[in-house]
C-alpha atoms as a printed R data frame, in Angstrom:
    type eleno elety resid chain resno       x       y      z
1   ATOM     1    CA   MET     A     1   0.000   0.000  0.000
2   ATOM     2    CA   GLY     A     2   1.571   3.295 -1.085
3   ATOM     3    CA   LYS     A     3   1.360   6.749  0.426
4   ATOM     4    CA   LEU     A     4  -1.533   7.746 -1.817
5   ATOM     5    CA   SER     A     5  -3.540   4.781 -0.548
6   ATOM     6    CA   VAL     A     6  -2.830   5.767  3.039
7   ATOM     7    CA   PHE     A     7  -4.063   9.299  2.297
8   ATOM     8    CA   ALA     A     8  -7.207   7.852  0.736
9   ATOM     9    CA   ILE     A     9  -7.806   5.813  3.893
10  ATOM    10    CA   ALA     A    10  -7.396   8.916  6.031
11  ATOM    11    CA   VAL     A    11  -9.935  10.849  3.969
12  ATOM    12    CA   LEU     A    12 -12.326   7.898  4.216
13  ATOM    13    CA   VAL     A    13 -11.889   7.818  7.980
14  ATOM    14    CA   LEU     A    14 -12.637  11.516  8.212
15  ATOM    15    CA   ALA     A    15 -15.698  11.179  6.031
16  ATOM    16    CA   CYS     A    16 -17.051   8.226  8.007
17  ATOM    17    CA   SER     A    17 -16.447   9.773 11.413
18  ATOM    18    CA   LEU     A    18 -18.322  13.006 10.684
19  ATOM    19    CA   PRO     A    19 -21.928  13.899  9.867
20  ATOM    20    CA   ILE     A    20 -23.035  13.302  6.277
21  ATOM    21    CA   ILE     A    21 -21.788  16.190  4.149
22  ATOM    22    CA   ILE     A    22 -21.250  16.972  0.490
23  ATOM    23    CA   ALA     A    23 -17.578  17.810 -0.015
24  ATOM    24    CA   SER     A    24 -16.343  19.103 -3.378
25  ATOM    25    CA   ASP     A    25 -12.748  18.671 -2.205
26  ATOM    26    CA   PRO     A    26 -11.314  15.952  0.078
27  ATOM    27    CA   PHE     A    27  -9.812  18.670  2.255
28  ATOM    28    CA   ASP     A    28 -13.310  19.977  3.000
29  ATOM    29    CA   VAL     A    29 -13.670  16.868  5.147
30  ATOM    30    CA   TYR     A    30 -10.316  17.559  6.754
31  ATOM    31    CA   LYS     A    31 -11.348  21.120  7.614
32  ATOM    32    CA   LEU     A    32 -14.685  20.001  9.022
33  ATOM    33    CA   SER     A    33 -12.955  17.428 11.211
34  ATOM    34    CA   HIS     A    34 -10.653  20.166 12.480
35  ATOM    35    CA   ARG     A    35 -13.634  22.365 13.296
36  ATOM    36    CA   PHE     A    36 -15.310  19.576 15.247
37  ATOM    37    CA   GLY     A    37 -12.144  19.180 17.295
38  ATOM    38    CA   GLU     A    38 -12.044  22.844 18.255
39  ATOM    39    CA   TYR     A    39 -15.181  23.059 20.359
40  ATOM    40    CA   ARG     A    40 -13.097  21.972 23.326
41  ATOM    41    CA   ASP     A    41  -9.500  21.983 24.481
42  ATOM    42    CA   ILE     A    42  -7.693  19.029 22.907
43  ATOM    43    CA   LEU     A    43  -5.438  17.716 25.644
44  ATOM    44    CA   PHE     A    44  -3.972  14.652 23.955
45  ATOM    45    CA   ASP     A    45  -1.443  14.372 21.133
46  ATOM    46    CA   TYR     A    46  -2.359  11.267 19.136
47  ATOM    47    CA   TYR     A    47  -4.126   7.926 19.241
48  ATOM    48    CA   LYS     A    48  -2.881   4.372 19.232
49  ATOM    49    CA   LEU     A    49  -5.167   1.975 17.429
50  ATOM    50    CA   SER     A    50  -4.451  -1.534 18.731
51  ATOM    51    CA   LEU     A    51  -5.391  -4.412 16.451
52  ATOM    52    CA   GLU     A    52  -5.215  -7.778 18.168
53  ATOM    53    CA   TRP     A    53  -4.858 -11.349 16.938
54  ATOM    54    CA   PRO     A    54  -7.774 -13.192 18.610
55  ATOM    55    CA   LYS     A    55  -5.972 -16.494 19.079
56  ATOM    56    CA   SER     A    56  -3.338 -14.696 21.171
57  ATOM    57    CA   VAL     A    57  -6.102 -13.336 23.374
58  ATOM    58    CA   CYS     A    58  -7.688 -16.729 23.815
59  ATOM    59    CA   ASN     A    59  -4.807 -19.177 24.357
60  ATOM    60    CA   THR     A    60  -3.265 -17.681 27.492
61  ATOM    61    CA   GLY     A    61  -4.901 -20.121 29.896
62  ATOM    62    CA   GLY     A    62  -6.986 -17.496 31.662
63  ATOM    63    CA   SER     A    63  -9.996 -18.377 33.753
64  ATOM    64    CA   GLU     A    64 -12.435 -17.024 31.160
65  ATOM    65    CA   GLU     A    65 -12.732 -18.906 27.887
66  ATOM    66    CA   CYS     A    66 -13.229 -17.258 24.526
67  ATOM    67    CA   GLU     A    67 -16.276 -17.979 22.455
68  ATOM    68    CA   THR     A    68 -15.673 -20.363 19.586
69  ATOM    69    CA   PRO     A    69 -14.983 -20.382 16.765
70  ATOM    70    CA   ILE     A    70 -12.149 -17.967 17.434
71  ATOM    71    CA   LYS     A    71 -12.030 -15.135 14.920
72  ATOM    72    CA   ARG     A    72  -9.585 -15.681 12.056
73  ATOM    73    CA   TYR     A    73  -8.927 -12.020 11.348
74  ATOM    74    CA   PHE     A    74  -7.553  -9.084 13.322
75  ATOM    75    CA   THR     A    75 -10.008  -7.255 15.545
76  ATOM    76    CA   ILE     A    76  -9.926  -3.952 17.422
77  ATOM    77    CA   HIS     A    77  -8.740  -3.887 20.997
78  ATOM    78    CA   THR     A    78  -8.998  -0.151 21.573
79  ATOM    79    CA   LEU     A    79  -8.417   3.338 20.180
80  ATOM    80    CA   GLN     A    80  -6.513   5.042 22.986
81  ATOM    81    CA   PRO     A    81  -5.514   8.726 23.210
82  ATOM    82    CA   TYR     A    82  -1.837   9.288 24.078
83  ATOM    83    CA   TYR     A    83   0.460  12.090 25.170
84  ATOM    84    CA   LEU     A    84   3.851  12.552 23.563
85  ATOM    85    CA   PRO     A    85   6.217  10.858 23.610
86  ATOM    86    CA   ASP     A    86   4.437   7.625 24.577
87  ATOM    87    CA   ASN     A    87   2.148   7.955 27.604
88  ATOM    88    CA   TYR     A    88  -1.508   6.953 27.527
89  ATOM    89    CA   VAL     A    89  -4.196   9.386 28.655
90  ATOM    90    CA   PRO     A    90  -5.867   8.127 31.850
91  ATOM    91    CA   PRO     A    91  -9.675   7.750 31.830
92  ATOM    92    CA   PHE     A    92 -11.795  10.886 32.074
93  ATOM    93    CA   ASN     A    93 -12.792  10.261 35.680
94  ATOM    94    CA   GLU     A    94  -9.090  10.329 36.634
95  ATOM    95    CA   SER     A    95  -7.650  12.927 34.268
96  ATOM    96    CA   ARG     A    96 -10.538  15.306 33.419
97  ATOM    97    CA   CYS     A    97  -9.014  15.179 29.949
98  ATOM    98    CA   ASN     A    98 -11.425  17.608 28.299
99  ATOM    99    CA   SER     A    99 -13.539  20.620 29.138
100 ATOM   100    CA   VAL     A   100 -16.972  19.143 28.409
101 ATOM   101    CA   ARG     A   101 -18.971  16.414 30.076
102 ATOM   102    CA   PRO     A   102 -18.702  13.270 27.902
103 ATOM   103    CA   SER     A   103 -21.671  11.158 26.969
104 ATOM   104    CA   PRO     A   104 -22.231   8.518 29.651
105 ATOM   105    CA   ALA     A   105 -21.372   4.932 28.791
106 ATOM   106    CA   LYS     A   106 -25.010   3.939 29.252
107 ATOM   107    CA   ARG     A   107 -25.811   5.879 26.070
108 ATOM   108    CA   ILE     A   108 -24.098   3.076 24.122
109 ATOM   109    CA   THR     A   109 -26.933   0.664 23.421
110 ATOM   110    CA   ALA     A   110 -27.706  -1.655 20.531
111 ATOM   111    CA   ALA     A   111 -30.382   0.796 19.386
112 ATOM   112    CA   TYR     A   112 -27.909   3.710 19.442
113 ATOM   113    CA   LEU     A   113 -25.303   1.834 17.400
114 ATOM   114    CA   ARG     A   114 -27.950   0.552 14.994
115 ATOM   115    CA   ARG     A   115 -29.264   4.088 14.504
116 ATOM   116    CA   TYR     A   116 -25.850   5.199 13.279
117 ATOM   117    CA   GLY     A   117 -25.345   2.132 11.115
118 ATOM   118    CA   ILE     A   118 -22.403   0.594 12.956
119 ATOM   119    CA   LEU     A   119 -23.831  -2.193 15.127
120 ATOM   120    CA   ASP     A   120 -22.987  -4.999 12.694
121 ATOM   121    CA   ASP     A   121 -19.465  -3.654 12.149
122 ATOM   122    CA   MET     A   122 -18.923  -3.347 15.893
123 ATOM   123    CA   VAL     A   123 -19.914  -6.988 16.401
124 ATOM   124    CA   LYS     A   124 -17.642  -8.110 13.566
125 ATOM   125    CA   TYR     A   125 -14.569  -5.929 14.046
126 ATOM   126    CA   TRP     A   126 -14.683  -4.910 17.731
127 ATOM   127    CA   PRO     A   127 -16.032  -8.046 19.433
128 ATOM   128    CA   ASN     A   128 -15.807  -9.170 23.002
129 ATOM   129    CA   GLN     A   129 -13.770 -12.319 22.405
130 ATOM   130    CA   TYR     A   130 -15.359 -13.910 25.479
131 ATOM   131    CA   GLY     A   131 -18.875 -13.727 24.096
132 ATOM   132    CA   TYR     A   132 -19.143 -12.031 20.727
133 ATOM   133    CA   SER     A   133 -22.572 -13.517 19.964
134 ATOM   134    CA   ASP     A   134 -23.968 -12.042 23.203
135 ATOM   135    CA   ILE     A   135 -24.925  -8.414 22.574
136 ATOM   136    CA   GLU     A   136 -24.878  -7.596 26.279
137 ATOM   137    CA   LYS     A   137 -21.290  -8.827 26.635
138 ATOM   138    CA   ASN     A   138 -20.317  -6.784 23.601
139 ATOM   139    CA   LEU     A   139 -22.013  -3.693 24.994
140 ATOM   140    CA   GLU     A   140 -20.199  -4.159 28.290
141 ATOM   141    CA   PHE     A   141 -16.886  -4.271 26.412
142 ATOM   142    CA   TRP     A   142 -17.685  -1.232 24.251
143 ATOM   143    CA   ARG     A   143 -18.826   0.808 27.230
144 ATOM   144    CA   TYR     A   144 -15.587  -0.093 28.993
145 ATOM   145    CA   GLN     A   145 -13.564   1.109 25.984
146 ATOM   146    CA   TRP     A   146 -15.618   4.296 25.809
147 ATOM   147    CA   SER     A   147 -15.104   5.030 29.510
148 ATOM   148    CA   GLY     A   148 -11.396   4.230 29.405
149 ATOM   149    CA   ALA     A   149 -10.495   5.882 26.101
150 ATOM   150    CA   GLY     A   150 -13.355   7.340 24.069
151 ATOM   151    CA   MET     A   151 -14.303  10.000 26.595
152 ATOM   152    CA   CYS     A   152 -10.842  11.512 26.116
153 ATOM   153    CA   SER     A   153 -10.984  11.398 22.314
154 ATOM   154    CA   SER     A   154 -11.783  14.249 19.939
155 ATOM   155    CA   TYR     A   155 -15.453  13.251 20.157
156 ATOM   156    CA   PRO     A   156 -16.375  12.954 23.856
157 ATOM   157    CA   VAL     A   157 -20.040  13.666 23.163
158 ATOM   158    CA   TYR     A   158 -20.320  11.385 20.119
159 ATOM   159    CA   PRO     A   159 -19.460   7.719 20.760
160 ATOM   160    CA   ASP     A   160 -20.393   6.824 17.180
161 ATOM   161    CA   PHE     A   161 -17.735   9.209 15.811
162 ATOM   162    CA   TYR     A   162 -15.100   7.629 18.049
163 ATOM   163    CA   PHE     A   163 -16.048   4.084 17.055
164 ATOM   164    CA   LYS     A   164 -16.170   4.948 13.347
165 ATOM   165    CA   VAL     A   165 -12.543   6.113 13.310
166 ATOM   166    CA   ALA     A   166 -11.316   2.695 14.439
167 ATOM   167    CA   LEU     A   167 -13.817   0.803 12.290
168 ATOM   168    CA   THR     A   168 -12.847   2.608  9.116
169 ATOM   169    CA   TYR     A   169  -9.179   1.855  9.651
170 ATOM   170    CA   ILE     A   170  -9.622  -1.851 10.337
171 ATOM   171    CA   LYS     A   171 -11.906  -2.187  7.314
172 ATOM   172    CA   SER     A   172  -9.308  -0.443  5.138
173 ATOM   173    CA   ILE     A   173  -6.131  -2.136  6.385
174 ATOM   174    CA   ASP     A   174  -5.921  -5.934  6.173
175 ATOM   175    CA   LEU     A   175  -3.045  -6.796  8.515
176 ATOM   176    CA   LEU     A   176  -3.307 -10.514  7.819
177 ATOM   177    CA   HIS     A   177  -2.815  -9.873  4.103
178 ATOM   178    CA   ILE     A   178   0.003  -7.409  4.738
179 ATOM   179    CA   LEU     A   179   1.886  -9.941  6.860
180 ATOM   180    CA   ALA     A   180   1.288 -12.682  4.298
181 ATOM   181    CA   LEU     A   181   2.940 -10.521  1.631
182 ATOM   182    CA   SER     A   182   6.133 -10.808  3.698
183 ATOM   183    CA   GLY     A   183   5.766 -14.552  4.217
184 ATOM   184    CA   ILE     A   184   4.425 -14.247  7.773
185 ATOM   185    CA   HIS     A   185   1.465 -16.541  8.403
186 ATOM   186    CA   PRO     A   186  -0.506 -17.674 11.491
187 ATOM   187    CA   ASN     A   187   0.858 -21.217 11.283
188 ATOM   188    CA   ASN     A   188   2.446 -21.653 14.730
189 ATOM   189    CA   GLU     A   189   5.842 -20.843 13.219
190 ATOM   190    CA   LYS     A   190   8.194 -18.372 14.868
191 ATOM   191    CA   TYR     A   191   9.382 -15.137 13.276
192 ATOM   192    CA   GLU     A   192  11.550 -12.325 14.578
193 ATOM   193    CA   ALA     A   193   9.422  -9.674 16.237
194 ATOM   194    CA   SER     A   194  11.060  -7.086 13.980
195 ATOM   195    CA   ALA     A   195   9.666  -8.903 10.940
196 ATOM   196    CA   PHE     A   196   6.113  -8.021 11.995
197 ATOM   197    CA   ALA     A   197   6.968  -4.344 12.473
198 ATOM   198    CA   LYS     A   198   8.905  -4.211  9.215
199 ATOM   199    CA   ALA     A   199   6.157  -5.861  7.148
200 ATOM   200    CA   ILE     A   200   3.409  -3.603  8.466
201 ATOM   201    CA   GLY     A   201   5.519  -0.441  8.576
202 ATOM   202    CA   GLU     A   202   6.882  -0.750  5.070
203 ATOM   203    CA   GLU     A   203   3.486  -1.444  3.560
204 ATOM   204    CA   LEU     A   204   1.817   1.492  5.328
205 ATOM   205    CA   GLY     A   205   4.816   3.831  5.160
206 ATOM   206    CA   VAL     A   206   4.871   4.528  8.918
207 ATOM   207    CA   LYS     A   207   6.554   3.294 12.087
208 ATOM   208    CA   VAL     A   208   4.386   0.893 14.085
209 ATOM   209    CA   GLN     A   209   4.667  -0.879 17.425
210 ATOM   210    CA   ILE     A   210   4.324  -4.535 18.362
211 ATOM   211    CA   ARG     A   211   3.090  -6.181 21.551
212 ATOM   212    CA   CYS     A   212   3.726  -9.776 22.554
213 ATOM   213    CA   ASN     A   213   2.222 -11.938 25.266
214 ATOM   214    CA   LYS     A   214   2.612 -15.555 26.411
215 ATOM   215    CA   ASP     A   215   0.345 -18.503 25.778
216 ATOM   216    CA   ALA     A   216  -0.612 -21.100 28.385
217 ATOM   217    CA   LYS     A   217   2.663 -22.945 27.728
218 ATOM   218    CA   ASN     A   218   4.688 -19.766 28.354
219 ATOM   219    CA   VAL     A   219   5.552 -19.378 24.667
220 ATOM   220    CA   THR     A   220   6.066 -15.771 23.600
221 ATOM   221    CA   GLN     A   221   3.728 -14.886 20.759
222 ATOM   222    CA   PHE     A   222   2.589 -12.009 18.570
223 ATOM   223    CA   TYR     A   223  -0.399 -10.377 20.241
224 ATOM   224    CA   GLU     A   224  -1.179  -7.013 18.654
225 ATOM   225    CA   ALA     A   225   0.039  -4.185 16.472
226 ATOM   226    CA   PHE     A   226  -0.261  -0.498 17.311
227 ATOM   227    CA   LEU     A   227  -0.933   2.047 14.569
228 ATOM   228    CA   CYS     A   228  -0.535   5.708 15.484
229 ATOM   229    CA   ILE     A   229  -3.134   8.218 14.286
230 ATOM   230    CA   ASP     A   230  -3.029  11.978 14.733
231 ATOM   231    CA   ARG     A   231  -5.825  14.044 16.301
232 ATOM   232    CA   LEU     A   232  -7.404  14.634 12.894
233 ATOM   233    CA   ASN     A   233  -7.524  10.900 12.192
234 ATOM   234    CA   PHE     A   234  -4.578  10.714  9.784
235 ATOM   235    CA   LEU     A   235  -2.235   7.737 10.020
236 ATOM   236    CA   GLU     A   236   1.219   8.824 11.188
237 ATOM   237    CA   SER     A   237   4.438   7.220 12.358
238 ATOM   238    CA   CYS     A   238   4.669   6.303 16.006
239 ATOM   239    CA   SER     A   239   7.463   8.182 17.789
240 ATOM   240    CA   GLU     A   240   9.595   5.059 17.409
241 ATOM   241    CA   THR     A   241   9.248   1.392 16.619
242 ATOM   242    CA   LYS     A   242   8.762  -0.332 19.959
243 ATOM   243    CA   TYR     A   243   8.289  -3.867 21.194
244 ATOM   244    CA   TYR     A   244   6.288  -4.606 24.329
245 ATOM   245    CA   GLY     A   245   6.638  -7.999 25.985
246 ATOM   246    CA   CYS     A   246   9.422  -9.140 23.651
247 ATOM   247    CA   SER     A   247  12.648  -7.860 22.124
248 ATOM   248    CA   GLU     A   248  13.197  -6.754 18.540
249 ATOM   249    CA   THR     A   249  15.242  -9.849 17.638
250 ATOM   250    CA   GLU     A   250  13.245 -12.378 19.659
251 ATOM   251    CA   LYS     A   251  11.568 -15.200 17.775
252 ATOM   252    CA   ILE     A   252   7.849 -15.051 18.500
253 ATOM   253    CA   GLN     A   253   5.105 -17.446 17.521
254 ATOM   254    CA   PHE     A   254   2.198 -16.488 15.286
255 ATOM   255    CA   PRO     A   255  -0.482 -18.881 16.578
256 ATOM   256    CA   SER     A   256  -2.756 -20.679 14.181
257 ATOM   257    CA   VAL     A   257  -6.549 -20.723 14.303
258 ATOM   258    CA   GLY     A   258  -7.081 -23.815 12.194
259 ATOM   259    CA   LEU     A   259  -7.350 -23.135  8.490
260 ATOM   260    CA   VAL     A   260  -6.707 -19.475  7.704
């Protein structure tokens, strides 16, 4: 994916995260997004969009079991506001991260998400791995993400705007395909952690970050990738390529979910 494609994604994100408008120029959308961000003091610097590999969520031996079948594509973990250089913004009730009162989490209902045309996408791309077919479990997860991150976003009054930013990115960027282009497949093989960052970063033209975790057998594995997004929803390089839970040169497993 070249730079032009990344720009096209950014414009699509802006368009999908704002009210329906008729824009004669793509930058009209950019300007409108900027205007929506100015009704309050913006106290964060950028977002991290974390896209997780479901099998690495579900094979850690925790007390709660994931619903099966386990998803065979990347899903959203969260869209978290950050301060430079690399510090996450604490939840609103701890940080008072903006000057307006955010929408309460209870506003996020199935009817609300359906009204704005994103309920099906939320279930598909932002599922609660421990019960994705249970709407109440999903709503609990989404409300948790809203309370912990969305209230400090550029859209504290509009949960649908916040959700749409992440949804548009995951629908536009196929990480599984990007990794496959570099010969990295979820086949229980081990690859250097740097190979994941290099494959994703080179395809998108930005620096990304990688997080690892351990499965129930204490094997270090690829868990999620972080994409950095500026306050106006444009993809940008993270401050540096980082590795959490593993080292750059460490061989990490990419766990299989049956036939992929």
